[in-house]
C-alpha positions in Angstrom: -0.2 0.1 0.1 1.7 3.0 -1.2 0.7 6.7 -0.5 1.1 9.7 -2.5 0.0 13.3 -2.0 -1.9 15.6 -4.0 -3.0 18.9 -3.6 -7.0 17.7 -4.3 -8.6 14.6 -4.6 -11.7 14.0 -6.7 -13.8 11.1 -6.0 -16.4 10.1 -8.8 -15.3 11.2 -12.4 -18.4 12.0 -13.9 -19.7 15.0 -15.2 -19.4 17.2 -12.2 -16.0 15.4 -11.5 -14.3 15.5 -14.7 -15.1 19.3 -14.9 -13.2 19.9 -11.5 -10.2 17.4 -12.1 -10.3 20.2 -15.4 -11.0 23.3 -13.5 -8.4 22.4 -10.6 -5.7 21.2 -13.3 -5.6 24.3 -14.8 -5.2 26.4 -12.1 -1.7 24.3 -11.9 -2.7 22.6 -8.7 -1.6 18.6 -8.4 -5.2 16.7 -8.8 -5.9 13.1 -8.4 -9.3 11.8 -9.8 -10.5 8.4 -8.8 -13.5 6.7 -10.7 -14.9 3.6 -9.1 -16.3 2.2 -12.9 -14.5 2.8 -16.5 -15.1 6.4 -17.8 -18.2 6.7 -20.0 -20.0 3.8 -17.8 -23.6 3.8 -17.5 -24.2 3.6 -14.2 -24.2 7.9 -13.4 -26.5 10.7 -14.4 -24.4 11.6 -17.8 -24.7 8.7 -20.2 -27.2 8.7 -23.2 -25.1 11.1 -25.5 -26.9 14.2 -24.6 -28.3 16.3 -21.5 -30.5 19.3 -22.2 -29.3 22.7 -21.5 -31.7 25.7 -20.9 -31.7 29.6 -20.0 -34.9 30.1 -19.3 -36.0 27.9 -16.3 -39.3 27.0 -15.2 -37.7 25.7 -12.0 -37.0 28.9 -10.8 -34.8 32.5 -12.0 -32.2 32.2 -10.1 -30.5 29.5 -12.1 -30.7 31.8 -15.2 -26.8 33.1 -14.6 -25.2 29.8 -13.4 -26.8 28.6 -17.0 -25.2 31.8 -18.8 -22.0 31.1 -17.2 -22.1 27.4 -18.2 -22.9 28.1 -21.8 -19.2 30.4 -22.0 -17.5 26.9 -20.3 -19.1 24.6 -22.5 -17.8 26.4 -25.3 -14.3 27.5 -24.3 -14.2 23.7 -23.4 -15.0 22.6 -26.9 -12.3 24.9 -28.2 -9.7 23.5 -25.7 -10.5 19.9 -26.4 -11.5 20.4 -30.3 -14.7 18.7 -29.8 -18.1 20.5 -30.1 -19.9 20.3 -26.7 -22.7 22.9 -27.0 -25.1 22.4 -29.5 -27.7 25.5 -29.8 -31.1 24.6 -30.8 -33.4 26.9 -29.4 -35.6 25.4 -26.4 -39.6 24.9 -26.1 -41.1 24.5 -22.6 -44.7 23.0 -23.7 -47.3 23.1 -21.1 -51.4 23.8 -20.9 -51.9 27.4 -20.6 -52.3 28.2 -16.8 -50.9 25.0 -15.6 -47.6 26.8 -14.6 -44.5 25.6 -16.3 -44.8 28.3 -18.9 -45.6 31.2 -16.9 -42.6 30.2 -14.9 -40.0 29.8 -17.7 -41.7 33.4 -19.2 -40.6 35.0 -15.3 -37.4 33.9 -16.0 -36.7 35.2 -19.3 -38.6 38.4 -18.1 -36.1 38.9 -14.9 -33.0 38.5 -17.0 -33.8 39.8 -20.4 -33.7 36.9 -22.6 -35.0 36.5 -25.9 -38.2 34.7 -25.8 -41.6 34.4 -27.1 -45.1 32.7 -26.0 -46.6 30.7 -29.0 -49.6 28.4 -28.9 -50.1 25.1 -29.9 -50.7 25.9 -33.8 -48.0 28.2 -33.9 -45.5 25.2 -32.4 -46.4 22.5 -35.0 -46.5 25.2 -37.6 -42.6 25.8 -36.6 -42.0 22.6 -36.1 -43.8 19.8 -37.2 -42.6 17.2 -35.4 -44.8 18.3 -32.5 -48.8 17.2 -32.2 -50.2 18.8 -29.6 -53.5 19.7 -27.5 -55.4 22.9 -28.7 -54.7 24.5 -25.3 -51.2 24.2 -24.9 -48.8 27.1 -25.0 -44.8 27.4 -25.7 -42.1 29.1 -24.5 -39.5 29.7 -27.2 -35.9 30.7 -26.1 -33.2 30.8 -29.0 -30.4 29.8 -26.8 -31.7 26.8 -25.3 -29.9 23.2 -26.4 -28.0 20.5 -25.2 -24.4 19.1 -24.2 -23.0 16.1 -25.7 -22.6 14.7 -22.4 -20.6 12.0 -22.9 -17.8 13.4 -25.1 -17.9 16.3 -22.2 -16.5 14.0 -19.7 -13.9 12.5 -21.9 -13.2 16.0 -22.7 -12.4 17.1 -19.3 -10.7 14.2 -18.2 -8.3 14.7 -21.4 -7.7 18.3 -20.6 -7.5 17.4 -17.2 -4.6 14.9 -18.1 -2.6 17.8 -20.1 -2.5 19.7 -17.1 -0.8 17.3 -14.9 -3.7 15.5 -13.4 -3.8 12.0 -12.6 -7.2 9.7 -13.0 -7.7 6.3 -12.1 -10.5 4.3 -12.8 -12.1 1.2 -11.6 -10.7 2.7 -7.9 -13.7 3.5 -5.7 -12.5 5.3 -2.5 -13.4 3.0 0.6 -13.1 6.1 3.5 -11.5 9.1 4.2 -10.0 10.8 7.0 -9.5 14.3 7.8 -6.2 15.2 9.1 -5.0 17.0 12.6 -3.2 19.2 9.5 -6.5 20.4 7.9 -6.1 18.0 5.1 -7.3 14.8 4.1 -6.1 10.7 3.8 -8.6 8.7 1.4 -8.2 4.8 1.5 -8.8 2.7 -1.9 -8.2 -1.1 -2.6 -4.9 0.1 -4.2 -3.5 2.7 -2.1 -3.8 5.4 0.4 -3.4 9.1 -0.6 -3.2 12.7 1.0 -4.4 15.7 -0.1 -5.4 18.9 1.3 -8.8 19.0 0.1 -11.4 16.3 -1.0 -13.8 17.0 -3.5 -16.8 14.1 -3.4 -18.6 14.1 -6.8 -20.2 10.4 -6.7 -23.3 11.2 -7.3 -26.0 8.1 -5.8 -22.8 7.0 -4.0 -22.1 10.0 -2.1 -24.1 8.2 1.0 -21.5 6.0 1.0 -18.8 8.5 1.0 -20.2 10.8 3.3 -22.8 8.6 6.0 -24.1 11.9 7.3 -26.0 12.5 4.4 -27.5 9.0 4.0 -31.2 10.1 5.0 -31.4 13.4 2.6 -29.8 11.7 -0.4 -32.5 9.3 -3.1 -31.5 8.4 -6.3 -33.8 8.6 -9.3 -33.7 6.3 -12.1 -34.6 7.8 -15.2 -35.7 5.7 -18.6 -34.1 7.6 -22.0 -35.8 5.9 -25.1 -34.7 6.6 -28.8 -37.4 6.1 -31.4 -37.8 4.9 -35.1 -39.4 8.3 -37.1 -41.0 7.9 -40.2 -40.0 11.3 -41.2 -36.5 11.9 -39.6 -36.2 15.1 -41.5 -39.0 16.8 -39.2 -36.6 15.8 -35.9 -32.9 16.4 -37.2 -30.7 19.2 -35.3 -31.7 22.8 -37.3 -34.7 21.7 -37.8 -36.1 20.4 -34.4 -35.5 22.3 -30.8 -34.9 20.6 -27.5 -38.1 20.5 -25.4 -39.9 19.8 -22.0 -43.4 18.6 -22.4 -46.1 18.7 -19.9 -49.4 16.3 -20.7 -51.7 14.1 -19.4 -49.7 11.0 -19.4 -46.2 12.7 -17.4 -43.5 14.9 -18.2 -41.0 14.1 -21.1 -38.2 15.8 -22.4 -36.2 15.4 -25.4 -33.6 16.5 -28.3 -33.2 16.6 -32.0 -31.7 13.8 -33.7 -27.9 13.5 -32.8 -25.8 10.9 -33.6 -27.9 8.1 -32.7 -30.4 7.3 -35.8 -33.4 7.5 -33.2 -35.2 10.4 -31.7 
């Protein structure tokens, strides 16, 4: 069992952890990333090719400045890695008039001066014939929304972090960690013991294993992602179809234009 010393250890190298490794390493810190699976595994929050990114947030307008900064960083990271990570397609929030989601997204736009348009179901279907909506639905169109190539983003962040000296170890889960009297931390895995000035825990659904005090406050959610054959794929291609969030009687859904996978 060997012991190595780092400025920061990042436990969990998914979307959050890989980004943390990159941004810490670019600041000149000595970084170790620990991942319990392989990179790009299917047990976390970021597989499935794409993740939606919106500026019009029905969950609360306080998100808007954070997402604006995220747009800047996704563009910068893509340029650094030589990859297109941020795809701007425009976003649509779709819900029955008066039910709340469209009105809340509208408030985010008004609070932050975002370009937007409220359109009825007929106009949504005219602009985007891939939709078939109930007559009482409204749409909140915001042209800056889109999606992030989430799996590519993890590889991009890890590659950039490694290029700046970070060490990333896969298939090496954190077993436990102990604060030191000097204000740092000692981390133990099956392969070794590591010390660092700081520990960043970004282990998603496993965070309660690393921080038992959170156990009663952390719930994991499994979300089904499906790809479906379309009779008219030209209606759903990138450039002709936006990302969307749809509230209907059958449930709440979100989706993307065609991207890499042949299904919608």
